[in-house]
C-alpha positions, 0 to 999 in steps of 0.5 A: 060300085065299079072302079077301072084302071089301066095298068101298064107293065114294064116290058119282062123277058120271056117267061113267068113273073110275080105282077102282085106287087106291081098290081098292089102298088098301082091299086093302093089305095083305091081298093074297097074294103070288100069285093072283087078285082078282075084283071085282064091283060089286053094281048093275045101272046102273054097271060095271066095266072094264079101260081105258086110265089115262093119257090122261083123253081116253079116258074122256071118249070112253068117255062120248060113244061109250056115249052115242051107242050106247045115248041116252037118250029112246028113244021105245020103252023101258017102263022110265022109273020111275026117270028117262030115264037109268036104262033106258040105264044098264042097258044099258050095264051089260049090255054092259060088265059086272059083274066084272073079274078081275085077277092078283095078283103080288108082293103087288100087281095085276098090270095092264098099264102103261097100264091102270086099273080103271074105275068105269063110272058110267051114272046122273046120280046113281048113290049110292054103289057096293058091290063085293065083293072076292073074293082068291084064293090 
């Protein structure tokens, strides 16, 4: 069986944000005993990933490293109509990815002890973000 739900996330500031509790709350009571959750973000300037959920320094380091790899203000960028953070945001989103898949066991997301689902917000003012949650059982 396949279930699908669209989740609208509040606007987050630029950075890396653990959204696992939001996802779990939105899907509360609808997860099967066993299956897979596939999350897809419907945007080209934000991404999803799974990583460390305990130490907030990890999220700050992600921001620093990715901004170092893809800085704003590169003189050769042509897509600049939406601001200096837009094209770098597209590149960062392509590098990190638009979806994650998480096993479901015993009716819960089966993440590792130190894992969390991240919303990677690359825009200074990205606004609300929409996710499609598809549950396969």
